[in-house]
C-alpha positions, 0 to 999 in steps of 0.5 A: 373134702373142701367145702368150696369144691362143692357148691350144693343146691338141694331141691325137692319137687312133689307131685301130689297124686291122691288123698285118701285115708292113711295111717301115720304109722304106715307112712314111708318111703317107696321105690327110691332111686338114683338117677342122672336124668328125670322126667320133668313132668312125672318126676320119674327116673329116666336113666337109673345109676348109682354111680356118677362121673365127677363132672356130672352136672345133677345128681338126682334122688326120686321116689315116693312117700306113701300113706303120709298125712298132709302136712308131713315134713319131708327131708333129704340130708346129703352126706359125703361118706368117703374117703374122709370122715361123714361130712354134710353137704346139703338138706332139702325139705318140703311139706307133703300136701297130699297122702301119696306123693312123687318127689325128687331132690337134686344136687348140682355141683356148682361148676366144680367137679363132684369129689371122688368117693361115696355118698349117703342120703338120709330120707326123713318124715317129720325128722324121723329117718325112714329110708336111706340110699347110697351112690358114688362118684367115680373116675375123673372129670373131663378137662377142655382146652382153651384153643378150639383148634387144639380141641378139634385135633384128636388121636386115633385112640381118642376118636374110637372112645368118643365114637364109642356107642353105649349098649341100649336095652329095650322091650324088657319084660317079666313073665311066667315063661318064654318061647324056647326059641324065640325067647318071645315072653308068655304071659307077660306081668309083674305080679307073682305068686309065692308059688309060681315055678319060674320067673322070666326076664326077657328083652334085647340088647343093642350096641353089645360087643361080643365077648363082653358079660351081660349080667343080671342081678337079682334082688329083694327090696327091703323095707329100708329100700335097701337090696338084697342079692339073691342071685347072679346070671351071666351071658357072655355076648356072641353078637352086637344085637341080643335077644335074651332070656334069663330066669330064676327058679323058686326057692325051696319054701316058695318066693319071700312075698315083697317087691324085687328088683334085676339090675342089668350090667354089661361088663360090670357097668350098670345100666338099667333095672326091671321091678315086680313083686310077689304076693301070696 
């Protein structure tokens, strides 16, 4: 990858949440997410995704630093991993000012498309790698012509594509049950017990396409913030607007204690996720 094609800016913003007792050995990252848009005030991810187009103006990584003493140095190292050998492309760092912080790093393309391929971000606390997250750049960059009149003239196929509306998820909830007829959630919660028989996900999908597949991937979040796929549940859409209900049954021996995520896709395209946790 030619460095001239990727003018980068790696930037860190930190929101200090609280000051409290800490153990340095427990300092770590949590809730690391890739996003194409964030809330500028809270730094929370708005549009979560791990796949970006080459002409994406900005790529964010967000998360939390927990149990870190004031003065801890947080660093993100951005690396281009494929199709060429690993190549560092940018680094950003700052100093933690409280024991718990919300942060964001972002990468900009400097006006040129991001090269397609896979990328990795190594997350450090005081020089030690504590987490890694990967993402990819796929597709082709949109191009425009110099003449406005030409740009205003489109083919029927192009007009149809431009008018396409992307699916929208809403009212996503995890719960201990759901009504058999209305799919209304019963006992809504995102904290479950190791012995709960079933964990439900309910919600609504608008702007769907009949015949497309709505998929859920149920994942366990590992200590390094990577995820392990537990199960996939699919449903073929019969209407453009759908109220849905999915559930996963407790495995033999009970649920593993820890954090979980449910990733939602429509016809193979990732859109959003829901998180919950399991305690003893």
